[in-house]
Backbone bond lengths (Angstrom), bond angles and torsions (degrees), N, CA, C in turn:
res aa  C-N    CA-C-N  psi(-1)  N-CA   C-N-CA  omega(-1)  CA-C   N-CA-C  phi
1 M - - - 1.435 - - 1.567 112.88 -
2 G 1.272 117.17 -9.56 1.405 119.89 178.35 1.634 115.37 61.56
3 I 1.214 110.88 -164.79 1.497 116.24 -172.74 1.623 110.75 -67.22
4 D 1.388 115.96 -19.25 1.457 121.17 -178.15 1.493 112.18 -53.37
5 A 1.378 114.79 -28.30 1.490 117.05 -177.12 1.519 111.30 -64.74
6 Q 1.247 119.30 -35.78 1.493 125.23 179.31 1.439 108.90 -60.88
7 Y 1.407 113.91 -49.38 1.499 121.88 -177.46 1.564 112.09 -62.50
8 K 1.323 114.17 -41.19 1.426 119.44 178.96 1.525 112.08 -66.58
9 K 1.333 117.59 -43.39 1.433 121.25 179.78 1.515 109.60 -64.72
10 Q 1.255 121.06 -41.47 1.422 124.46 175.44 1.551 114.56 -64.88
11 K 1.318 118.07 -41.17 1.442 121.41 -179.02 1.619 108.78 -69.89
12 M 1.293 116.51 -39.14 1.492 118.63 -177.20 1.549 114.91 -74.51
13 I 1.286 118.25 -38.14 1.414 119.45 -170.09 1.523 112.02 -137.53
14 H 1.389 122.34 7.75 1.396 122.70 -178.20 1.527 111.60 46.80
15 F 1.343 119.11 52.40 1.458 124.96 -171.87 1.506 112.05 -67.28
16 Y 1.342 117.75 -28.11 1.590 120.99 -176.68 1.519 105.67 -106.10
17 T 1.324 112.33 146.38 1.443 117.63 168.54 1.513 112.78 -81.39
18 K 1.314 117.65 -27.73 1.445 127.41 173.85 1.446 113.62 -121.40
19 F 1.346 117.75 123.66 1.441 119.47 -175.09 1.484 105.30 -138.78
20 E 1.342 117.86 105.22 1.438 120.02 -174.89 1.551 114.70 -127.19
21 P 1.255 116.12 104.29 1.478 118.25 176.04 1.641 111.10 -63.10
22 T 1.268 109.89 149.08 1.469 116.64 -174.93 1.549 105.50 -161.14
23 T 1.378 113.94 -176.00 1.469 121.38 172.80 1.485 111.20 -134.31
24 I 1.258 119.14 148.77 1.359 128.66 174.15 1.468 116.24 -120.70
25 N 1.368 115.66 95.45 1.392 120.18 -169.60 1.538 116.35 53.34
26 G 1.333 114.10 37.82 1.456 118.58 178.11 1.549 114.75 96.13
27 Y 1.320 121.43 -10.32 1.333 128.02 177.27 1.508 110.30 -91.36
28 P 1.435 119.37 134.65 1.416 117.86 179.40 1.541 111.81 -66.34
29 A 1.300 120.43 150.13 1.424 123.20 -176.40 1.565 104.90 -156.97
30 V 1.301 111.81 162.59 1.528 116.40 177.77 1.560 105.46 -146.79
31 N 1.393 111.19 128.55 1.444 117.51 172.57 1.480 109.01 -81.64
32 T 1.336 121.21 126.47 1.480 124.92 177.89 1.468 114.05 -122.51
33 T 1.233 117.46 127.92 1.472 123.23 -175.81 1.483 110.28 -128.78
34 K 1.238 121.51 137.65 1.536 128.07 172.69 1.521 102.79 -97.93
35 A 1.262 115.38 161.75 1.521 123.81 -179.98 1.499 108.22 -55.72
36 N 1.435 108.76 134.42 1.568 118.78 177.26 1.550 112.25 74.68
37 D 1.387 125.98 -14.06 1.367 123.91 -177.85 1.486 112.61 -59.16
38 E 1.396 116.90 -47.60 1.360 121.16 -169.13 1.565 109.62 -66.37
39 K 1.279 115.91 -46.19 1.476 117.15 -178.00 1.537 110.39 -67.75
40 D 1.284 117.81 -18.24 1.529 121.87 179.28 1.531 107.20 -89.24
41 G 1.295 124.09 5.01 1.394 123.13 175.75 1.559 110.65 83.44
42 R 1.266 118.34 25.62 1.491 122.46 177.36 1.534 112.03 -113.57
43 T 1.273 113.35 134.13 1.481 119.30 174.20 1.502 112.11 -132.10
44 S 1.279 118.27 154.30 1.440 129.17 179.67 1.436 110.13 -137.86
45 L 1.374 113.28 136.42 1.526 118.34 -178.31 1.543 103.22 -146.22
46 T 1.327 116.26 137.10 1.414 127.28 176.25 1.615 104.93 -114.69
47 I 1.337 114.02 129.53 1.471 116.00 -180.00 1.558 105.71 -119.73
48 G 1.301 117.89 122.61 1.403 122.49 179.00 1.600 108.20 -74.70
49 L 1.318 119.67 123.73 1.396 124.27 -170.64 1.581 104.89 -100.15
50 N 1.286 115.63 -40.84 1.573 120.73 174.04 1.519 102.66 -157.23
51 D 1.380 119.20 -166.05 1.366 122.10 -177.55 1.543 119.38 -69.53
52 H 1.426 111.39 -14.69 1.440 119.40 -176.91 1.499 116.97 -121.25
53 E 1.269 114.51 -7.81 1.558 119.30 -176.88 1.486 111.01 -129.72
54 S 1.302 114.47 147.16 1.458 121.77 171.11 1.452 111.15 -142.65
55 A 1.301 119.98 165.31 1.441 124.72 177.96 1.579 107.44 -123.95
56 D 1.292 114.56 132.07 1.502 120.54 176.43 1.509 111.51 -103.38
57 V 1.316 120.02 131.84 1.332 130.83 173.28 1.527 111.45 -111.50
58 Q 1.284 120.43 115.98 1.388 123.90 173.32 1.476 112.05 -124.42
59 V 1.411 116.68 129.66 1.447 116.28 -173.53 1.610 108.13 -132.86
60 I 1.220 116.83 136.64 1.511 121.54 173.66 1.572 104.26 -115.56
61 A 1.362 114.29 125.50 1.445 118.21 -177.01 1.552 107.42 -138.04
62 R 1.329 114.05 174.08 1.541 115.53 178.03 1.470 113.42 -66.28
63 T 1.390 118.43 -32.20 1.396 118.04 -177.95 1.486 112.69 -135.85
64 P 1.329 121.42 158.44 1.518 121.79 -175.87 1.615 105.11 -64.47
65 G 1.231 121.82 -32.11 1.444 120.92 -176.19 1.529 108.93 -70.64
66 E 1.242 115.87 -42.96 1.506 125.00 177.48 1.518 108.44 -57.69
67 A 1.330 115.17 -52.53 1.444 120.54 179.92 1.449 114.47 -54.74
68 K 1.449 117.21 -44.25 1.425 123.46 -179.92 1.514 111.19 -64.22
69 K 1.280 117.51 -39.25 1.442 127.73 -175.22 1.565 108.86 -62.93
70 I 1.420 113.38 -49.47 1.407 120.65 178.40 1.515 113.08 -69.45
71 T 1.352 118.27 -38.59 1.462 120.04 175.23 1.553 111.24 -56.20
72 D 1.346 114.16 -53.69 1.463 122.62 -176.82 1.548 107.13 -55.48
73 A 1.314 120.92 -44.84 1.495 122.65 -177.03 1.526 110.80 -64.26
74 V 1.372 116.08 -43.11 1.510 123.02 -177.80 1.515 105.87 -66.13
75 A 1.331 115.42 -48.00 1.538 117.91 -175.69 1.489 110.35 -59.94
76 K 1.345 119.54 -44.04 1.550 122.43 179.13 1.545 105.05 -62.24
77 A 1.282 122.20 -44.83 1.440 120.99 -178.73 1.547 108.86 -60.76
78 I 1.272 120.21 -44.07 1.443 118.85 176.91 1.480 116.13 -57.41
79 V 1.359 115.38 -46.11 1.457 122.26 178.28 1.570 109.92 -63.16
80 D 1.275 117.48 -39.41 1.475 119.78 -178.58 1.562 105.89 -68.10
81 T 1.265 117.21 -38.05 1.480 119.65 -179.66 1.605 108.58 -67.30
82 A 1.360 116.62 -45.14 1.447 121.03 -177.78 1.543 108.64 -60.02
83 R 1.322 116.41 -44.07 1.452 122.93 -179.17 1.531 113.68 -60.84
84 S 1.256 115.93 -37.89 1.410 124.34 -175.68 1.580 111.32 -85.06
85 G 1.269 118.61 3.88 1.408 123.47 -176.19 1.462 119.01 71.27
86 G 1.399 112.17 24.58 1.525 119.43 179.83 1.537 111.49 88.10
87 K 1.265 117.04 14.65 1.527 119.70 -179.00 1.505 110.85 -98.57
């Protein structure tokens, strides 16, 4: 279903308290956070890989800044792997 599932969920029931569209090296992505997750050092990011597939990155760290840093690094590695055809 790709990244569209996150948009549909948010539109229908406002599932996330924070919903921020972004891009990761040219791929569409969205940061999604539920109440209290961010202050607890949790981050969630969905990357749209194509019209039918997405990758979810969820990180729990000691601080919000550390969680974001790890999430960004993992997301970029996923996109690089997708671009290279999995190599």
